[in-house]
Structures are given as structure tokens and as C-alpha cells.
N, C-alpha and C positions, 0 to 999 in steps of 0.2 A: 651147232655142235653142243648145244647146251645139254641135251639128253645124255651125251657121253660123260659129262662131268657131274651129273646129279648124284648126290650121296643119299642113299636110302637111310631110313632110321636104323640106328645100330645101338646096341647096349653100350654103356659108358666105356667098358674095357676095349671094345672094338673101335670106338671113336678115338680113344687114346692111341691105339695102335696105328690108326690112319693119320692122326695129327702129328705125331713125333717125326715120322719120315718126311712128311710134307714140310714141316718147319726146317728140318735139316736141308732139304732140297732148296727151299726158298732162301735160306742163309747162304748156301753155296752160290746160287744165282746172283744174290746181292754182291758177294765178294768179287765175282767175275765181272759183272756188268755195271756195277757202281764203283766198287773199290774202296780203298781205305781213306782216300783224300779227295773227295769231290770238290770241284771249283778251285783246285790248286793247279797252277801251271806246272809243266814238267820240271822236276828238280834238276839242278846242274848235274852234269854227267858225273862229276867227282863225288856227288852225294848219293847217287843211286845205287841200290843194292837189292838183288833178288833174294838175299838171305836175311833181311832185317827181321827183328824180333816180332814186330806187330804182325807181319805177314805169316810168319811161322806159326804163331799162336792162333791166329785167325783160321788158317786152313787146317791145322792139326785139330783144333777144337771142333770145327764143322765135320771134318773127316771122322772123328770119334763118334759124333752123333749119327752120321750116316752109316758107319760101320756097325754100330750097336743095333740099329734098326734092321740092317740087312741080315746080320747074324741071327737075330730073333726070328726073322721071316723065313730065311732059307738055310741057315747054318753055314758051314764052311763052303757049301756049294755055291754060295753067293759070288765067289771069286770067278766063277765061269762067266760072269757078266762082262769081264774084261776079255776082248777077243785075243786069241793066241798070237796073231800077228802084231797086235799092239803091245802085248807083253814082251815079245822078242825085241821090238824097237826100244822099249824102255830099258831092258837089260843092256842093250848095246850103248845107249846113252850113258848109263852108269859106268859101263866098262871103259868108256873113252877116257875116264880119269886116269887109267893106267898109262896111256901113251901121251896124254896132254903134258905140257911143260910142268915141272914140279911146282912152280909158283902158281899154277892155275888149277891144280888137282882139287883143292878144297872148294874152289868156285864151281868146278864141274859137278862135284858131288852135291853141293847145295842146290844148284839150279836143276840138276836132274832129279834130285829128291823132290823138289816142288812139283815137277811134272808127274812123278809117280803118284804123289798124293792127289793131285788134281785129276788125273785120268781115272784112278780107282774110285775117287769120290763121285765123279760124274757117272761112271758106269753103274756103281752100286745104287746111287740115288735114283736114276731112271729105272733101274730094274725093280727097286723096292716100291717106289711111288707109282710106277706105271708110266709109259711113254707119253700117252695123251695127257695125263694129269700134270706131268712135269712140264710139258710144253704149254699147258694152260697157265701154270704159275709163271713161266717165263714170259709168255705173251703179255700178261697184265703187269708184270714188273716193268717191261719195256714201255708199256703205255704210261705208267707213272713217271718213268724216267723222261719220256718225251714231254709230258706235261710240265715237269720240273724244269726241263731245258727251256721251254717257251717262257715260263714265268721268270726265269733267271735273267733273260736278256735285258729287260729294262731295269733290273734291280742290282745285279752284280756286274761290276766292270770285268771281272775275271771270266765272265761267260762269253766274252769276245776276245780275240787276239788283240793285244795292246801294242803300244808304240815301242815297247822294249824288245820286240822280236828280232832275232837275227836276220830272218827273211822279211823284208818290208812288205812283200806281197801278201803276207798273212794278216796284216793289220786290218781289223774290222770284221774278219771272218767269224762266224758264229761257231762256238764249241760247247756251249752249255756247261754241264758239270764235268766234262772231260778235259783232259790236258791238252788236246790237239784237235784241230778241225777234222783231220783224217779219221781219228777215232770216233768223233761225233758223227761223221758221215757214214761210217760203217754201221754204227748203232742204228741210225735212221733207216738205212737200207734193210737191215735185219728186221727191224720193227715193221716195215712195210710188207715184207715177205710173210712174216708171222700172221699178220692180220688180213692179208688178201686171200689166203688159201684156207677155206673152210667148206663144210658140207653145203652151206647155204648158197654158194656161188654168188650171183648178182644180187641176191636178197640180203647179202651180208653188209647192210648199210653202215652199221657201226664200224665194222672192220675197214670198209672202204674209206670212211671219213678219217679214221685214225691213220690209215696208210697214206692218204693225201696230205695230212698234216706232217707226217714223217718225211714225205718227199719234199715238202716246202722247206722244212728245216734243213734237209740235205742240200737243197739248192743254196741256201744261205751259208752253209759251211764252205761252199766252193770246193768240195772234195770231188774232183772230176773222176777219179778212178772208181770210187764207190757208186757214183751216179751212173757211169757207163756200164759197170758190171751188174748193177741192179736191173737195168733194162734187159740185159741178156739173160739174167737169172729168172726174171719174171716170164720171159718168153719161153725159156726152157721148162719151167714149171707148168706153164699152160699147155705146152706141147706134150709133156709127160702125162698130164691129166687126160688129154684127148686121145693120145695114141697108145697108152699102156693098158688098154682094156682087152686087147686081143693080140695074138702073136703076129699077124700080118701087118697091122698098123705099126706095131713096135719095130718090126724088121724094116719097113719102109722108111720110118723116121731115122733109124740107126744108120741105114745106108746113106740117106741124104746128109746126115751129120758127118759121116766119114768123108763123103765127097767134098763137103764144105771145108773140112780141115785140110784135105789134100790141096784144094784150090788155094787156100791161104798160104800153105807151104810153098806152092809153086810161085805165087806172087812174091813171096819173101825172097826166094832164090833169084827171081828175075831182077829184083831191085836190091840185091845184096850190097852193092856199092854204096847206095844212099843210106842204107841201114848202118853200114860200117862207119860212114862219115858222122852220122848222128851219135853213135856210141863213142866216137872219139872226141866229141865235144862235151867237156865237163859240165857245161851249163844246161844241156838238154835234160829233160825229165827232172827238173829241180835238183840237179846234182846226182841223180841216180846213176847216170852213165859212168861217172868216175868210180863210184863204189862197185858197180858191176864189173868194170874192167879190172880193178884190183882183185876182186874175187875170182874172176876167171883165170888170172895169172897164178893165183895161189892154188887153185884146183888143179891146174896143169902140172904143178910141181908136187902136189900131195893128193893123188887121185883116189886112194883107197881108204885111209883111216881118218883123215882130217885133223883139225887142231884140237879137238876136244869139245864136248857139248857145251854150248853157251859161252864160248870164249871169244866170239866175234865182236859183240857189242858191249859197250860200257866197261871195257877193260883197259882203256887208256893206252899207256905205252906198251902194254903186254899184248895188244891186238896182233893176231896172226898176219894182218895185212900191212903191218908197219914197214916192211921191206918191199912191198909191192905197189906202193903209191907214192907219188911225189907230194911233198908238203906235209904239214902236221895235222891236216883235217882228219886223218884216219883215227887219231887218238880220241876224237870227240864223237865217233860214230855211235849212235844209239839205235839205229835200225839198219839191217842189211838191205832193205827195200826189194827183196825177192826171197820168198820162203824157200824156193827150190835151190837157189845158189847158196843160201845160208846153210842149208842142210849139208850140201856138198862140202862147204868150207869146214864145218864144225864136226860132222861125224862121217865124212868121206863117202866114197862111192858105195861101199858096202852098206853104210847107214842109209844112204839115199834109196837103195833098193828096198831095204826093210821099211823105210818110211813111206815110199810110194805104194808098197803092198798094203800096209796098214791103213793109210790115209786116203788112198784113191782106189786101188784095185778091189780091196775087200768091200768097202761101201758100195762101189759101182756094181759089184756082183749081186749084192742084195737088192739094189735098186733095179736091177735088170728083171727081177721077178715081176710078173704082171700085177697090176693094182686091182685085185679082185674085189676089194671093198668099194672101189669107185667113189672115194670121198676125197677131201682135200689134204689128208694127212701126208701120204707119201709124195704127192706133188710138191707140198711145202718142203719136205725133207730134201727132195731133189733140187728145188730152187736154192735152198740154203747151201747145199753141197756144191752146186755150180758156182754160186757167189764166192764161197770160201776158196775153191780151186782157182778161180780167176783172180781173186784179190791177192793171192800169194805171188802172182806175177809181178806186181808193183810194190807189194808190202811184205814184210816178214811176219807171218802169223803161225806157221807150222811150229809146234813145240816151243812157242815163244812165251814161256812163263804162264801167266794167267791172262794173256791178251784176249780182247773181246771176240775177234773172229775165230781164234783158236778155240775158245770156249764154246762158240756156236757149232763148230765142226765136231767137237767132242760130243755134244748133245745129239747131233745128227747120227753119229756113229753108234752111240749108246742106244738110241731109239731103234735103229735098224737091227741091233744085236739083241734087243730085248726078247725074252722068251715068252711073251704074251701075244699070241697070234692076233687076237682081236684088237690089239693096240697098234700093230705095225703093218697090218695088211698082208701077212705071210701065213 
């Protein structure tokens, strides 16, 4: 793919115009995929805030850089980079402050405000820099992160989960510069996808080596969900590359996929009793079952509007689940462990429809178009999309602040929505 990224000689003014948006894009990627406090374990729940001053200044400063570059390039029309379905979803998230508990309204506005800034920044940055170039910057940033993660293991004690963990099963698991092994595992999976899909195919020796290193680190994190979903995502990306060249191959694969989903649903129905027993056991899925059960009970009582955007996690005694779970564990919940259920809890059934339209249906519709360029870019987007969709079954990534997998999905959506046909294969 090197030829796609080569910069021809340009006058100083043109080089400056290219450099400024690229710096803004790189700064945004750094904030999402490295963050403000590398090598720091997660802060106590009581100390965590999605509205802290450092985060606000960081994202607003980078958003200003990106916004200036986009306005210079496209004028006010740059806002068309944000898909209409995504804009509706963001408006609904902000509006949920109206029916959220009065004590939570400020929290809803702050957390929804971060989402607005993040989504617009990603969309404008990809539109201004170009989808391929933005992904090139992202790819090599993740390679640097992977290198730092490996180098940190023998040097920093914080690069592994230590003896002070609440869950003893985490002790010794690698996490690198991230706060948790599951975040590190997702970062490694994303890195592997980014480096495996290129025009060069099997001649992509550097990419294959980096992807193998990412997979090794992923194994050492013991993040089972990321490892399993990575395998499925890689297979999906490969099938997309092979089958999305003509309508017949695409139709055959789509029918086969639909039949596979139907078969899985039938197996689930046949073994519904066993599944129910697993969900009733709080110790299954490392505590996820208890969280899911409480969420489902809340959703049954509040099916349409929800509790308000961002009110589920890190809200202590104000958690909407406090009356739907036994014990005090709910006050310390920092993850809903299902992006789909968390959306239903926080912005309700109406918000769920808006979210699925913006985050699944709209990208899937663009991915349905044939890959006429026959290169690795759209298969990579499809693999990342599949990974994010599956990852949200076990983790909460959708609309989750500036979480790593959420940032990856936003980049995919922005690339699919970019108005440069040569960069997106449309």
C-alpha cells in the first residue's frame, strides 16, 4: 500500500495544509488509543469522572485543530461528514438529560458532550486527512503501542496485573500501558487486523510479523473474548475479500451467513434451559451474568426512554440498577459488559433503534456495496466492524466515552462515510 500513501513534492503552503490536519488526526488517535495516563491501573470508582478537566481540555483542543482544518478545506459543508443517523443518535443522547433523574442531568450532559466532540472530531478528521491516510497513521501508532507494551513487561510492574487485584485470576496477566488486560487484548486484536489486510496479501511480511507479535501479546493478556472474536473477524474479513468481487459470490456468502445465524438461534432455543441456568449463576462469565440479569429487569420496567445517557456505570448509589440487584456490588459497576444491554438501560428502546441504525445498519449498508477496488481496505473495515459488533456482546463499547473499541468503530464508520471514492472503494 506504500504507493497510496506517498506524498508528491508540494510547495511549502500545500505541505503545511497537509501537515496540520495530519497532526490533528494523530493527536486524536493518541488520545483514544493511548490516553491520558498510560501504565496507570484503573482509578478507584469513586475517583473516576468522564468530565475531568484534563480530558475536556485535551479533546476540545484537538477538536479545535481538526475543526479549523476541516473548515479551511470544506467550509461549513464539512459537517456532512457526520452521518445523519449518527447525528440523530447524538441528539437523543443529549435529550436524555431531560428525563434522567435531576441529580444525574449534569452527568448526562457532560458524558453526552464528550461523545458529540469525539464523533464529530473523528468524522471531520477522516474526511479532511483522507480515509487511507488516517488508517495509515492509526496503523503505525498501534505498532508503536505494541512495541512499548512489549518493552514495558520486564521494566514496569504496572505492565502486569499485580497482587492487589480484586479478582485473583487477573494476577500476572499482561496489560502493557493499558489499565486492564481486556483493553490490552482488544488493542492487540485491532492491531492484528490493521496489519493483516493490505494490497500485498501474503507478500505483506512486515504486517504479518507485527500481527503475529500482536497475537502473542493478546495470548499473554488472557483476554478470551478478544481472542475468540479476533478469529471470527479475520475469517469474516477474508471471506469479504474473496466474495465481495461480484454479486453472485456475495449473495451466496450472505445466504450461508444467514443460515448459520438461524442454526445458532435454533441451538440456543433447544438448549434454553441450560442457558438460563448459566445466567442465573452470578459466578459465570466472571460476574457478567449478575449484571446482565439486573439490566434485563430494569429494561423490562423502562422499555422506551431508559435512565439517561451514561448513568449506568461509575455512578455509585445513583445507579439505575440499585433496586434490581441484590447486594452492594452494583454501586461499584464500571462496565455494563454488554454494549447492547447498556444502550437499552441508558437511552431506552427508542435510543436502541437509533443506535442500531447508526452503528450497525448504516455501516452494513455501505459494506454491502461490492469491493470494486479489490484491495485490502474494505475487507479490513469489515473485519474491524465485525470485531466491534461481537466485542459488544461481552463488553460495553458502544457510546462508551473514548473507549478503544468504540474509537475503532467510529473510524470505520467515518471511513465508510468519507466522500472520496478512491479511498473507500465506492
